[in-house]
C-alpha positions as CSV (number, residue, x, y, z in Angstrom):
1,X,0.0,0.0,0.0
2,X,1.3,3.5,-0.8
3,X,0.1,7.0,-0.1
4,X,-0.9,9.4,-2.8
5,X,-1.9,13.1,-2.7
6,X,-5.5,13.9,-2.2
7,X,-6.7,15.8,-5.3
8,X,-8.3,18.8,-3.5
9,X,-9.1,20.7,-6.7
10,X,-11.1,17.8,-8.1
11,X,-13.1,17.5,-4.8
12,X,-13.9,21.2,-5.1
13,X,-14.8,21.0,-8.8
14,X,-17.2,18.1,-8.0
15,X,-18.8,20.2,-5.2
16,X,-19.2,23.1,-7.6
17,X,-20.8,20.9,-10.3
18,X,-23.2,19.1,-7.9
19,X,-23.9,21.7,-5.1
20,X,-27.4,22.6,-6.5
21,X,-28.3,19.3,-8.1
22,X,-28.0,15.6,-7.5
23,X,-25.6,13.2,-9.2
24,X,-28.0,10.3,-10.4
25,X,-25.3,7.8,-9.5
26,X,-26.1,8.3,-5.8
27,X,-29.3,8.2,-3.8
28,X,-30.6,11.6,-2.5
29,X,-31.0,11.3,1.3
30,X,-32.5,14.8,1.7
31,X,-35.9,13.5,2.8
32,X,-34.7,10.8,5.1
33,X,-32.3,12.5,7.4
34,X,-30.2,14.7,5.2
35,X,-27.9,14.5,2.2
36,X,-24.9,16.4,3.6
37,X,-22.5,13.6,4.4
38,X,-23.5,11.7,1.3
39,X,-22.5,14.8,-0.7
40,X,-19.3,15.2,1.4
41,X,-18.4,11.6,0.6
42,X,-19.0,12.1,-3.1
43,X,-16.7,15.1,-3.0
44,X,-14.1,13.2,-1.0
45,X,-14.3,10.3,-3.5
46,X,-13.8,12.7,-6.4
47,X,-10.6,13.8,-4.8
48,X,-9.5,10.4,-3.5
49,X,-10.5,8.1,-6.3
50,X,-10.6,5.0,-4.0
51,X,-13.1,3.6,-1.6
52,X,-12.5,1.2,1.3
53,X,-14.9,-1.8,1.1
54,X,-14.0,-3.2,4.5
55,X,-17.3,-4.4,6.1
56,X,-18.4,-2.2,9.1
57,X,-15.2,-0.1,9.3
58,X,-14.9,0.9,5.7
59,X,-16.1,3.9,3.6
60,X,-18.0,3.0,0.4
61,X,-21.1,3.3,-1.7
62,X,-22.4,0.7,-4.2
63,X,-26.1,1.5,-3.9
64,X,-28.6,2.9,-1.4
65,X,-28.8,-0.5,0.2
66,X,-25.1,-1.4,0.0
67,X,-23.1,1.4,1.5
68,X,-21.1,2.0,4.7
69,X,-22.5,4.0,7.6
70,X,-19.5,6.3,7.1
71,X,-20.6,7.3,3.6
72,X,-23.8,9.0,5.0
73,X,-23.4,9.4,8.7
74,X,-21.8,12.5,10.2
75,X,-20.1,10.7,13.2
76,X,-19.2,7.6,11.1
77,X,-17.6,9.8,8.4
78,X,-15.3,11.4,11.0
79,X,-14.6,8.1,12.7
80,X,-13.6,6.5,9.4
81,X,-11.3,9.3,8.4
82,X,-9.6,9.5,11.8
83,X,-9.5,5.8,12.3
84,X,-8.1,5.2,8.8
85,X,-5.2,7.5,9.6
86,X,-4.3,4.8,12.2
87,X,-4.9,1.9,9.8
88,X,-8.2,0.8,11.3
89,X,-10.3,-0.9,8.7
90,X,-7.3,-1.8,6.5
91,X,-6.1,1.7,5.9
92,X,-7.2,1.9,2.2
93,X,-8.6,5.2,1.1
94,X,-8.6,8.7,2.4
95,X,-7.4,9.5,5.9
96,X,-7.5,12.7,8.0
97,X,-6.7,14.4,11.3
98,X,-8.7,16.8,13.4
99,X,-7.2,20.2,12.9
100,X,-7.6,23.8,13.9
101,X,-9.6,26.1,11.5
102,X,-6.5,27.9,10.4
103,X,-5.1,24.6,9.1
104,X,-7.9,24.0,6.7
105,X,-7.4,23.8,3.0
106,X,-9.8,23.5,0.1
107,X,-11.2,19.9,0.0
108,X,-11.2,19.6,3.8
109,X,-14.4,19.2,5.8
110,X,-16.0,20.9,8.8
111,X,-18.7,19.4,11.0
112,X,-21.2,21.4,13.0
113,X,-22.2,20.2,16.5
114,X,-24.4,21.0,19.4
115,X,-23.2,21.9,22.9
116,X,-24.1,18.4,23.9
117,X,-21.4,17.1,21.7
118,X,-23.4,15.5,18.8
119,X,-22.4,16.6,15.4
120,X,-25.1,16.9,12.6
121,X,-23.7,18.5,9.4
122,X,-20.7,18.0,7.1
123,X,-19.9,20.7,4.6
124,X,-16.8,20.7,2.4
125,X,-14.4,23.7,2.3
126,X,-14.4,25.1,-1.3
127,X,-12.5,28.4,-0.8
128,X,-11.6,31.2,1.5
129,X,-12.5,34.9,1.8
130,X,-10.4,37.0,4.1
131,X,-9.4,33.9,6.0
132,X,-13.0,32.7,6.5
133,X,-13.7,29.2,5.0
134,X,-16.3,29.1,2.3
135,X,-18.3,25.8,2.2
136,X,-20.6,23.8,0.0
137,X,-23.2,21.4,1.3
138,X,-26.4,19.5,0.5
139,X,-29.7,19.2,2.3
140,X,-29.8,23.0,2.4
141,X,-27.9,23.3,-0.9
142,X,-25.2,25.9,-1.0
143,X,-21.8,26.7,-2.6
144,X,-19.2,29.1,-1.3
145,X,-21.2,30.1,1.8
146,X,-19.1,31.8,4.5
147,X,-18.7,29.5,7.5
148,X,-19.5,32.5,9.8
149,X,-22.9,32.7,8.2
150,X,-23.9,29.5,9.9
151,X,-25.1,29.0,13.5
152,X,-23.6,26.1,15.4
153,X,-22.4,25.6,18.9
154,X,-19.3,23.4,18.1
155,X,-17.1,23.1,15.1
156,X,-14.9,20.2,14.2
157,X,-12.3,20.5,11.3
158,X,-11.2,17.4,9.3
159,X,-7.9,17.9,7.4
160,X,-7.4,15.3,4.7
161,X,-3.8,14.1,5.0
162,X,-3.7,11.7,2.0
163,X,-5.1,8.6,0.3
164,X,-3.8,5.0,0.6
165,X,-4.0,2.9,-2.6
């Protein structure tokens, strides 16, 4: 297994293309809990080019009925990326570290949480304006929305470190 560079520009280009519409290759979860992490995963896949098909611990999408929890679940998405940095689940695919906001780059992800500690939304960073991350997301579709235009009680930043192939 070797590590390759995450193609950040391709992840952002995908986000720009699909921010206000749905890619027919993927199910739209908007009406059954939200589509944000599904969209985040699609963007991540566009930049990574490889999925991890490890049962339970992987990150993949074959169909609406054959996908990992990490493809569509906010907490599972984070747990896969952080765990995959440590080789949990076989190590194949993208991996990340939690980071400070000033360490974010395009193609990274932020997650919004409540004071209670549960996180509920996963936008992708698509740019910056005066140091403020601009994000794209599904469910409430948006592209290049300033992070400070959102209301959230907690923020978690996921910096993609690379991709194992």
